[in-house]
C-alpha positions in Angstrom: -27.8 -19.2 32.9 -25.6 -21.4 35.1 -22.4 -22.5 33.4 -21.6 -26.3 33.5 -18.6 -27.5 35.4 -17.2 -28.9 32.1 -17.5 -25.5 30.5 -15.8 -23.8 33.5 -12.7 -25.9 33.2 -12.4 -26.5 29.5 -9.2 -24.5 29.2 -8.3 -24.7 32.9 -7.9 -21.7 35.2 -5.3 -19.1 34.5 -2.3 -18.8 36.8 -3.3 -17.5 40.2 -6.8 -19.1 40.0 -8.2 -16.3 37.7 -10.9 -17.5 35.4 -10.0 -17.5 31.7 -11.5 -14.9 29.5 -14.7 -15.8 27.7 -13.3 -14.8 24.3 -9.8 -14.6 22.7 -9.6 -12.5 19.6 -6.7 -14.0 17.6 -5.4 -11.4 15.2 -3.0 -13.1 12.8 -0.9 -12.3 9.7 1.4 -9.7 8.3 0.7 -6.0 8.5 -0.6 -6.0 4.9 -0.8 -2.5 3.4 -0.6 -1.1 7.0 -4.1 -2.2 8.1 -3.1 -3.8 11.4 -2.8 -0.5 13.2 -6.5 0.4 12.5 -7.6 -3.0 13.7 -5.7 -2.8 17.0 -6.8 0.7 17.5 -10.4 -0.4 17.4 -9.8 -3.3 19.8 -7.9 -1.1 22.1 -10.9 1.2 22.2 -13.2 -1.6 23.5 -13.7 -1.2 27.2 -14.8 -4.8 27.9 -12.4 -6.6 30.2 -13.7 -10.1 29.4 -11.8 -10.3 26.1 -8.1 -10.9 25.4 -6.4 -10.1 22.2 -3.6 -12.3 20.9 -1.6 -10.9 18.0 0.2 -13.6 16.0 2.3 -10.9 14.2 4.0 -12.0 11.0 7.1 -10.0 10.2 8.8 -7.0 11.7 6.2 -4.4 10.7 3.4 -6.3 12.3 5.5 -7.1 15.4 6.4 -3.4 15.9 2.8 -2.3 15.5 1.5 -5.0 17.9 4.1 -4.2 20.5 3.3 -0.5 20.5 -0.4 -1.3 21.2 0.4 -4.0 23.7 2.5 -1.5 25.7 -0.7 0.5 26.2 -3.2 -2.3 26.6 -2.6 -5.1 29.0 -5.3 -7.3 27.3 -3.0 -7.7 24.3 -0.4 -10.4 23.9 2.1 -10.5 21.0 3.3 -13.7 19.4 6.1 -12.6 17.0 6.4 -14.9 13.9 9.0 -14.8 11.1 8.4 -13.1 7.8 6.6 -15.4 5.4 4.7 -17.4 8.0 1.5 -18.6 6.4 -2.0 -17.8 7.6 -2.6 -21.4 8.9 0.6 -21.5 10.9 -0.1 -18.0 12.3 -3.6 -19.0 13.4 -2.2 -22.1 15.1 0.4 -20.1 16.9 -2.1 -17.5 18.1 -4.6 -20.2 19.2 -1.8 -22.0 21.2 -1.2 -18.8 23.2 -4.9 -17.9 23.7 -6.6 -18.7 27.0 -10.2 -17.8 26.1 -13.0 -20.4 26.0 -13.9 -19.3 22.5 -11.6 -18.1 19.6 -12.4 -15.4 17.1 -9.8 -15.4 14.3 -9.4 -12.0 12.6 -6.9 -11.5 9.8 -4.6 -8.5 10.3 -6.0 -6.8 7.2 -9.5 -6.9 8.5 -11.5 -5.0 11.2 -13.8 -5.6 14.1 -17.0 -3.4 14.3 -17.4 -1.3 17.4 -18.9 -3.3 20.3 -18.6 -6.7 18.5 -16.2 -8.4 21.0 -18.6 -7.8 23.9 -21.6 -8.8 21.8 -19.9 -12.1 20.8 -18.7 -12.7 24.3 -22.2 -12.3 25.7 -23.6 -14.6 23.1 -21.1 -17.5 23.6 -21.5 -17.2 27.4 -25.1 -18.4 27.1 -24.4 -21.3 24.7 -24.5 -24.9 25.9 -21.3 -27.0 25.6 -22.7 -28.9 22.6 -22.3 -25.9 20.4 -19.0 -25.7 18.5 -19.4 -22.7 16.3 -21.1 -19.3 16.5 -21.8 -18.1 12.9 -22.0 -14.3 12.7 -22.8 -11.7 10.1 -20.1 -9.4 8.7 -19.6 -6.2 6.7 -17.5 -6.0 3.6 -15.5 -3.2 1.9 -13.0 -2.9 -0.9 -10.5 -0.1 -1.8 -13.4 1.9 -3.4 -16.4 0.9 -1.3 -17.4 1.6 2.3 -18.5 -1.2 4.6 -21.8 -2.8 3.5 -23.6 -5.6 5.3 -23.3 -9.0 3.8 -26.2 -11.0 2.3 -25.8 -13.7 4.9 -28.5 -12.1 7.2 -31.4 -14.0 5.7 -29.7 -17.4 6.4 -28.8 -16.4 9.9 -32.3 -15.2 10.6 -33.7 -18.6 9.6 -31.8 -20.1 12.6 -32.7 -17.4 15.0 -31.7 -18.0 18.6 -31.9 -21.8 18.3 -28.9 -24.1 17.8 -28.8 -26.4 14.8 -26.8 -29.3 13.3 -25.4 -28.2 9.9 -27.4 -30.9 8.2 -30.6 -29.4 9.5 -29.8 -26.1 7.7 -27.5 -26.8 4.7 -27.8 -23.2 3.6 -25.3 -22.3 6.4 -22.7 -23.5 3.9 -23.7 -20.7 1.5 -22.7 -18.0 3.9 -19.5 -16.2 2.9 -16.6 -18.6 3.9 -14.6 -16.5 6.2 -13.0 -17.7 9.5 -13.7 -14.3 10.9 -17.5 -14.8 10.8 -17.2 -18.2 12.6 -16.3 -17.9 16.3 -15.2 -21.4 17.4 -15.1 -23.1 20.8 -11.4 -23.5 21.8 -11.7 -27.2 22.6 -13.4 -27.9 19.3 -10.7 -26.0 17.4 -7.9 -27.9 19.1 -9.5 -31.2 18.5 -9.5 -30.6 14.7 -6.5 -28.3 14.5 -4.5 -30.4 12.1 -7.3 -30.3 9.5 -8.1 -26.6 10.1 -4.5 -25.2 9.9 -4.6 -24.9 6.1 -3.7 -21.5 4.7 -6.8 -21.6 2.4 -9.3 -19.7 4.5 -12.2 -20.8 2.3 -11.4 -24.4 3.0 -11.0 -23.9 6.8 -14.2 -21.9 7.0 -16.2 -24.6 5.3 -14.5 -27.4 7.2 -15.4 -25.7 10.5 -19.1 -26.0 9.7 -18.8 -29.6 8.4 -17.0 -30.7 11.5 -19.3 -28.9 14.0 -21.8 -30.8 16.0 -24.1 -27.9 16.5 -24.0 -24.2 15.3 -25.5 -21.1 16.8 -26.1 -17.9 14.8 -25.7 -14.2 15.6 -27.4 -11.6 13.3 -25.0 -8.8 14.2 -21.7 -8.3 12.3 -18.5 -9.4 14.2 -16.1 -8.8 11.3 -15.2 -6.1 8.9 -13.9 -8.1 5.9 -11.5 -5.8 3.9 -11.1 -7.0 0.3 -7.6 -6.3 -1.1 -7.1 -5.6 -4.7 -6.4 -8.9 -6.5 -3.8 -6.9 -8.6 -1.9 -6.2 -5.4 -1.5 -9.8 -4.4 1.1 -12.2 -5.8 -0.3 -14.3 -8.7 -1.1 -17.8 -7.6 1.2 -20.7 -8.7 -0.4 -23.4 -10.9 -0.4 -25.9 -8.0 -2.4 -23.4 -5.9 -5.1 -23.3 -8.5 -5.2 -27.1 -8.8 -5.4 -27.3 -5.0 -8.8 -25.6 -5.1 -10.3 -28.8 -6.6 -8.4 -31.1 -4.2 -9.7 -29.2 -1.2 -13.3 -29.3 -2.3 -13.0 -33.1 -2.9 -11.7 -33.4 0.7 -14.6 -31.4 2.0 -17.1 -33.5 0.0 -15.7 -36.6 1.7 -16.5 -35.0 5.1 -20.1 -34.6 3.9 -20.4 -37.9 2.0 -23.0 -39.4 4.5 -25.1 -36.2 4.7 -26.9 -35.8 1.4 -28.2 -32.3 2.0 -24.7 -30.9 2.9 -23.2 -32.9 0.1 -25.5 -31.4 -2.5 -25.0 -27.8 -1.3 -21.2 -28.3 -1.2 -21.2 -29.8 -4.7 -22.9 -26.7 -6.0 -20.3 -24.5 -4.3 -17.5 -26.5 -5.8 -18.8 -26.2 -9.3 -19.6 -22.5 -9.0 -16.1 -21.7 -7.5 -14.3 -23.8 -10.1 -16.1 -22.1 -13.0 -15.5 -18.7 -11.4 -11.8 -19.4 -11.0 -11.6 -20.5 -14.6 -13.5 -17.5 -15.9 -12.0 -14.7 -13.8 -8.4 -15.7 -13.4 -5.9 -15.0 -16.2 -4.5 -18.5 -16.3 -1.8 -19.4 -18.9 -3.4 -21.7 -21.4 -1.7 -25.0 -20.2 -2.6 -24.2 -16.6 -6.2 -23.3 -17.6 -6.6 -26.6 -19.6 -5.3 -28.7 -16.7 -7.4 -26.9 -14.1 -10.5 -27.4 -16.3 -9.6 -31.1 -16.7 -9.3 -31.6 -12.9 -12.4 -29.6 -12.1 -14.3 -31.7 -14.8 -13.2 -34.9 -13.3 -14.3 -33.8 -9.8 -17.6 -32.5 -11.1 -18.4 -35.8 -12.7 -17.2 -37.9 -9.8 -19.0 -36.1 -7.0 -22.3 -35.1 -8.7 -25.1 -36.3 -6.5 -27.3 -38.9 -8.0 -30.5 -37.5 -9.6 -29.4 -33.9 -9.1 -30.7 -31.6 -11.9 -28.6 -28.8 -13.4 -29.8 -25.2 -13.1 -31.7 -23.8 -16.1 -30.4 -21.4 -18.7 -26.8 -20.3 -19.2 -25.5 -21.7 -15.9 -26.8 -25.1 -16.7 -25.0 -25.0 -20.1 -21.7 -24.1 -18.3 -22.1 -26.9 -15.9 -22.9 -29.5 -18.5 -19.8 -28.5 -20.5 -17.6 -28.8 -17.3 -19.0 -32.2 -16.4 -18.2 -33.4 -19.9 -14.7 -31.9 -19.9 -15.7 -30.0 -23.1 -12.8 -27.5 -22.9 -12.9 -26.4 -26.5 -16.7 -25.9 -26.4 -16.4 -23.9 -23.1 -13.8 -21.6 -24.6 -15.9 -21.1 -27.7 -18.8 -20.1 -25.4 -16.6 -17.6 -23.5 -15.4 -16.1 -26.8 -19.0 -15.7 -28.1 -20.1 -13.9 -24.9 -17.1 -11.6 -24.9 -17.8 -10.7 -28.6 -21.4 -10.0 -27.8 -20.5 -7.7 -24.9 -17.8 -5.9 -27.0 -20.4 -5.2 -29.8 -22.8 -3.8 -27.3 -20.1 -1.6 -25.8 -19.0 -0.4 -29.2 -22.5 0.6 -30.1 -22.9 2.6 -26.9 -19.5 4.3 -27.4 -20.4 5.3 -31.0 -18.2 7.9 -32.7 -16.0 8.4 -29.6 -14.3 5.1 -30.3 -13.7 5.9 -33.9 -12.2 9.3 -33.1 -9.9 7.8 -30.5 -8.8 5.0 -32.9 -7.8 7.6 -35.6 -6.0 9.7 -33.1 -4.0 6.8 -31.7 -3.3 5.1 -35.0 0.4 5.9 -35.1 0.9 4.8 -31.5 -0.9 1.6 -32.0 1.1 0.9 -35.1 4.3 1.5 -33.3 3.3 -1.0 -30.6 3.4 -3.7 -33.2 7.1 -3.1 -33.8 9.7 -4.9 -31.5 10.7 -3.3 -28.3 14.1 -1.5 -28.5 16.2 -3.0 -25.7 18.5 0.0 -25.9 15.9 2.8 -25.6 14.8 4.4 -22.3 12.1 7.2 -22.0 12.4 9.5 -19.0 10.0 12.1 -17.6 9.7 14.1 -14.4 7.0 16.2 -12.8 4.5 15.9 -15.6 7.1 16.6 -18.3 8.7 19.7 -16.6 12.2 18.7 -17.7 15.4 16.9 -16.6 15.0 16.7 -12.8 14.6 14.7 -9.6 15.2 11.0 -9.3 14.8 10.3 -13.1 17.6 12.8 -13.8 20.0 11.1 -11.3 19.2 7.7 -12.7 19.8 8.9 -16.3 23.2 10.4 -15.3 24.3 7.1 -13.7 22.9 5.2 -16.7 25.2 7.1 -19.0 28.1 6.0 -16.8 27.3 2.4 -16.2 25.1 1.5 -19.2 26.0 3.8 -22.1 24.5 1.4 -24.6 21.0 2.5 -23.3 19.9 5.7 -25.1 17.8 8.1 -22.9 15.0 10.2 -24.4 13.3 12.8 -22.2 9.7 13.8 -22.6 9.6 17.6 -22.0 6.7 20.0 -22.5 6.9 22.5 -25.4 7.1 25.3 -22.8 10.1 23.8 -21.0 11.9 22.3 -24.0 14.2 25.3 -24.5 15.4 24.8 -20.9 16.8 21.3 -21.3 20.6 20.9 -21.0 22.3 21.2 -24.4 22.6 17.8 -26.2 19.7 16.2 -24.3 17.6 14.1 -26.7 14.0 15.0 -26.0 10.5 14.8 -27.5 7.5 17.0 -27.0 4.2 15.3 -25.9 1.8 14.7 -28.8 4.5 14.7 -31.5 4.9 11.7 -33.8 8.3 10.7 -32.3 6.8 11.0 -28.8 4.3 8.3 -29.6 7.0 6.1 -31.3 9.5 6.2 -28.4 6.8 5.5 -25.8 5.6 2.5 -27.8 9.0 1.0 -28.5 11.1 1.8 -25.4 12.3 -1.0 -23.2 12.5 1.2 -20.2 10.0 3.9 -19.0 11.1 6.0 -16.0 9.0 8.6 -14.2 8.6 10.2 -10.8 4.9 10.5 -11.4 2.8 8.5 -13.9 2.8 8.3 -17.6 -0.6 9.2 -19.3 -3.4 6.7 -19.1 -3.1 5.9 -22.8 0.4 4.5 -22.5 0.3 0.7 -23.0 2.3 -1.6 -20.7 4.0 -4.0 -23.1 4.9 -7.4 -21.6 8.6 -7.0 -22.3 8.9 -3.3 -21.3 10.0 -2.2 -17.8 8.3 0.7 -15.9 10.4 2.2 -13.1 8.5 4.5 -10.7 11.0 6.6 -8.7 8.5 8.8 -6.8 9.5 12.3 -5.7 9.4 12.4 -2.0 8.9 10.6 1.3 5.2 10.6 2.3 4.1 12.6 5.3 0.7 13.4 3.7 -1.7 10.7 2.6 -1.2 9.5 -1.0 -3.0 7.4 -3.6 -5.9 5.3 -2.3 -5.3 6.7 1.2 -6.8 10.0 0.0 -10.2 8.5 -0.5 -11.3 9.6 2.9 -10.0 13.2 2.5 -12.2 15.0 -0.1 -10.0 18.1 -0.2 -7.1 16.0 -1.2 -9.0 13.6 -3.5 -10.9 16.3 -5.4 -10.7 15.5 -9.1 -8.8 12.2 -8.7 -9.9 9.3 -10.8 -9.0 6.3 -8.6 -9.8 3.5 -11.1 -7.5 5.3 -13.6 -4.8 5.7 -10.9 -4.9 2.0 -10.2 -4.6 1.2 -13.9 -1.5 3.4 -14.0 0.2 1.8 -11.0 -0.5 -1.7 -12.4 2.0 -0.8 -15.1 4.8 -0.4 -12.5 7.5 -3.1 -12.4 9.7 -1.3 -9.8 9.0 1.3 -7.1 12.0 3.1 -5.6 12.0 3.8 -1.9 14.3 5.8 0.4 13.2 4.2 3.7 11.1 1.5 5.2 8.4 4.0 6.0 8.0 4.8 2.3 8.0 1.2 1.3 5.2 0.4 3.7 3.1 3.5 2.8 3.4 2.8 -0.9 2.0 -0.7 -0.2 -1.0 1.0 1.3 -1.4 3.8 -1.1 -0.5 2.0 -4.3 -1.5 -1.7 -4.0 -0.1 -3.6 -6.9 2.5 -6.3 -7.8 5.5 -4.1 -8.4 8.9 -4.9 -6.7 10.0 -2.4 -4.1 13.6 -1.2 -4.6 14.8 -0.3 -1.1 17.9 1.4 -2.6 17.5 5.1 -1.6 16.5 8.1 -3.7 19.0 8.7 -6.5 18.5 12.4 -6.3 19.9 12.4 -2.8 23.3 10.9 -3.8 24.6 14.4 -4.3 24.3 15.1 -0.5 27.2 12.6 0.0 29.2 13.3 -3.2 29.3 17.1 -3.2 32.6 18.7 -2.2 33.4 21.9 -0.4 34.1 23.6 -3.7 30.6 22.5 -5.0 28.9 24.0 -1.9 30.8 27.3 -2.3 30.1 27.5 -6.0 26.4 27.2 -5.5 26.4 29.9 -2.9 28.4 32.1 -5.2 25.8 31.6 -8.0 23.1 32.6 -5.6 25.0 35.7 -4.5 25.4 34.6 -0.9 28.3 36.5 0.6 30.9 34.6 2.7 30.0 34.6 6.4 26.3 34.9 5.9 23.8 32.3 7.2 21.5 31.1 4.4 18.1 29.9 5.6 16.0 28.0 2.9 12.3 28.5 3.4 10.4 25.8 1.4 6.7 25.4 2.2 4.3 22.9 0.6 0.9 23.6 -0.9 -2.4 23.2 0.8 -5.2 21.2 -0.8 -7.8 23.2 1.0 -6.5 26.5 -0.5 -7.3 27.6 -4.1 -4.0 29.4 -4.4 -0.9 30.3 -2.3 -0.6 33.1 0.2 2.7 33.0 2.1 2.1 32.1 5.7 5.0 34.3 6.8 5.6 38.0 6.5 8.9 37.4 4.7 10.3 40.9 4.8 9.5 41.2 8.6 11.1 37.8 9.2 14.2 38.7 7.4 14.5 41.8 9.5 14.2 39.7 12.7 16.8 37.3 11.5 19.3 40.1 11.1 21.7 41.5 8.5 23.9 38.4 8.5 21.1 36.1 7.4 19.8 35.5 3.9 16.3 34.1 3.4 16.0 31.9 0.3 12.3 31.5 -0.4 11.2 28.6 -2.7 7.5 28.4 -3.4 6.0 25.0 -4.3 6.1 24.2 -8.0 2.3 24.1 -8.1 2.4 27.9 -7.7 5.1 28.9 -10.2 5.0 31.4 -13.0 4.0 35.1 -13.1 1.2 34.6 -10.6 3.6 33.6 -7.8 3.0 35.8 -4.7 6.8 36.1 -4.5 7.1 37.9 -7.8 7.2 41.2 -6.0 10.3 40.3 -4.0 13.4 42.1 -5.1 16.7 40.3 -5.1 18.0 42.4 -2.3 20.5 40.0 -0.8 18.3 39.6 2.3 15.2 37.9 0.8 15.8 36.0 -2.5 13.0 34.3 -4.5 14.6 31.0 -5.6 11.3 29.3 -6.8 12.6 29.0 -10.3 16.1 27.8 -9.4 16.8 24.2 -10.4 17.9 21.8 -9.2 16.5 22.1 -5.7 19.3 19.9 -4.4 21.8 22.8 -5.0 19.7 25.1 -2.9 19.9 22.5 -0.1 23.6 22.3 -0.4 23.8 26.1 -0.2 21.6 26.5 2.9 22.8 26.4 6.5 19.3 25.5 7.7 15.9 24.6 6.4 12.6 26.0 7.4 9.6 24.1 6.1 6.1 23.1 7.1 5.0 19.7 5.8 7.1 19.5 2.5 8.9 16.3 1.8 12.1 18.4 1.3 12.7 17.9 5.0 13.4 14.1 4.5 15.9 14.8 1.7 17.6 17.7 3.5 18.0 15.6 6.6 20.7 13.7 4.7 23.0 16.7 5.1 22.7 16.5 8.9 22.0 20.3 9.1 19.4 22.1 11.2 15.7 21.8 10.2 13.0 24.0 11.8 9.3 23.0 11.3 6.9 26.0 11.0 3.5 24.4 11.7 1.0 27.2 12.2 -1.9 25.1 10.7 -0.9 21.6 11.6 -4.4 20.5 12.8 -6.1 21.9 9.7 -3.6 20.3 7.4 -3.7 16.9 9.2 -7.5 16.9 9.2 -8.0 17.9 5.5 -5.1 16.2 3.8 -4.5 13.3 6.2 -1.0 12.3 7.4 0.8 9.1 8.1 2.4 10.2 11.4 2.4 13.1 13.8 5.1 15.4 12.7 4.9 17.5 15.9 5.6 14.4 18.0 8.5 13.2 15.8 10.0 16.4 14.2 13.4 16.7 12.6 14.2 19.7 14.8 12.6 22.6 16.7 9.0 23.3 16.0 7.4 26.8 15.8 3.7 27.5 15.7 3.8 31.3 15.2 6.1 33.7 13.3 7.3 35.1 16.6 8.2 31.6 17.8 10.1 31.0 14.6 12.1 34.2 14.9 12.9 33.3 18.6 14.1 29.8 17.6 16.8 31.5 15.5 17.5 34.4 17.8 18.0 32.1 20.8 20.2 29.6 18.9 17.7 26.8 19.6 17.7 26.0 15.8 21.1 24.3 16.2 21.3 23.3 19.9 21.7 19.9 21.4 18.0 19.2 21.6 17.6 20.0 17.9 20.5 17.7 17.0 19.0 14.8 19.0 15.7 15.2 17.2 17.5 15.3 13.9 19.5 12.2 14.6 16.4 10.1 15.3 14.7 11.5 12.2 17.7 10.7 10.0 17.9 7.1 11.3 14.2 6.6 10.3 13.9 8.5 7.1 17.4 8.5 5.6 17.7 4.8 5.9 18.7 3.8 2.4 20.2 7.1 1.2 24.0 6.8 1.3 25.2 8.2 -2.0 25.0 5.1 -4.1 21.2 4.8 -4.7 21.4 5.6 -8.4 24.1 3.0 -8.9 22.0 0.3 -7.2 18.9 1.2 -9.2 20.8 1.1 -12.6 22.6 -2.1 -11.8 19.3 -3.8 -10.7 16.9 -2.5 -13.4 19.1 -1.8 -16.4 21.9 -4.3 -16.0 19.8 -7.1 -14.3 22.2 -7.7 -11.4 20.7 -9.6 -8.4 20.0 -7.6 -5.2 22.7 -9.5 -3.3 25.4 -8.3 -5.8 24.5 -4.6 -5.3 26.6 -2.2 -3.1 25.3 -2.6 0.5 23.7 0.4 2.2 26.1 2.2 4.6 24.6 2.7 8.1 23.4 6.2 8.8 25.9 6.8 11.6 28.8 5.8 9.3 28.1 8.2 6.5 29.9 11.5 5.8 27.5 14.1 4.3 28.7 17.0 2.1 30.4 19.7 4.1 28.2 22.5 5.5 28.8 26.0 4.2 30.7 26.8 7.4 32.9 23.7 7.0 33.4 24.4 3.3 34.6 27.9 4.0 37.4 26.7 6.3 38.8 24.0 4.0 
């Protein structure tokens, strides 16, 4: 097909007389839950040169991701935008920079199927100038579903290869209203940009079709629409709810002189208003006002002579059009009651048994919340440990009016520090304190049965910086996800009010892995405060308790577990390694806590002074203080130990297997905290040659510390207590000291000379 002159010059030539690309893919928005990288990876893999990619990157995370890809792919252009820029403004900024004759808007959370850019570019290249929009198919997925083709295919098939005016095929309005499945001619977009720059994608997608002169269709998917968990998004303000009605009325004005489009659009408005009312947990005053506004619009815009649907849907519409709010609520209540009765009959005796078992807990939930009670737990009730322990210690100092109670298993109860108030799971008092506590603090999750009371505060401290995939990111890794109940996991994270983070990397990965509405506390890990507060005497005292003689080098070996292994077999010949390291070196071996007890493969080791099994020694922070160096594989201990600014050696004999089966967030071998060894001989040579603490190792460690010790400066626990328990605003908290200005605890060598 010969292109018309008008089409050739619509956007004008690029500098140097080069013809503009046929298609600009305008990626826009923040790097929500870390999805932007996957989208840009897929676009980078497209070999077609007739497509440019403009990334309107909102916020630093999106900008950094986009700039990394643009450095590798000259077809990508980055338009950095401030944090908080709305979708409409981001699309406008991206479109202004785009040079393509057609624009394909793709949100940063979404994806583009393989080959789609070229397919779209080929299709628009053959369209006449009278066509304003190419309507495509798309695939959809959610956190728990793979991509499935939409139901729009039947509508698209009716149009076939011909072009149509929207009024000729009103069912086009019933396609899922996404801008990403509507590729628009650049000149058309700019002519209507003021109307189309709304943040509301549904409005913009419908307006595009109503404003278009003619539309073409493409049966292949050009968009992968990734649905985010509604529970992970901020709740809408009342005015945002009311605006749904206002925008539909604006759209109905556009279709006022086209009866077929008007009738279809009216049906969509009523359906969406009823759905919003039914599925959104709106406060009663907001719900009543929303219903009133929707009823007014439904009555005002109902097409003359239009019949209501039959059955239940018709009843709902009639109640809406009459503004019969009380009757509609009564209908909802009756339906919920009917469903509950059916569910109870199916559950039978199981529900009765559960009700009897939980009677005391449910009764305790009716009592007022105790504002001076906090419940703590760590590592599935193992005892007083980790971030919760550090928070509890600072709480006693800054907020002694809050009484802490620890949940500790019956097996570990005898090991709690003297004077620690604690309860055993399943006991009567256990249920009572869980029900009445104002604060619930854990580094994992409380059991599913724990109820989130509206006036209670759940503080999730976590227990490491994520290298391996966590939460929902394990869905694609069966070895890691085996036995995980993801819906229950989501129900647990929905209880979180606060999530503690040690670095920006963790904050971002928690957004991906645990999508919910909690507030991220970028305050550092409280358990790491000791790495800045410990003195030379503290370091020497720990070494004395461990029996490490003065002058000896202590190397802490702390591997993690493997999801693809049923048990643990040490990956090093520990006795042989100790021999290679020499008489002046002590090897402290700490097995992962998943493999503790009598079955530990380290049980046979004798405390000889050369190889010491410290798997049962707590707290682990003291072991780190005592060690001159750390050897680990993929354990999160490396991120904590890096605060001490002491040598770290990574032993990665099975990196490829681990990364493939568990999934990782970054390539540890490309960004290690120190020297890397792939075999035991290499590991021994790293120590024998002195490479473990040479200048190259120090340079790697410095970069690692700047990235992963970002918020850890010795005052994390104070910031958390002041923010959560004392209610102080973030701006009043102690500022984080930059990494290069901190002074870690003295090394054993430094401690010995003081």
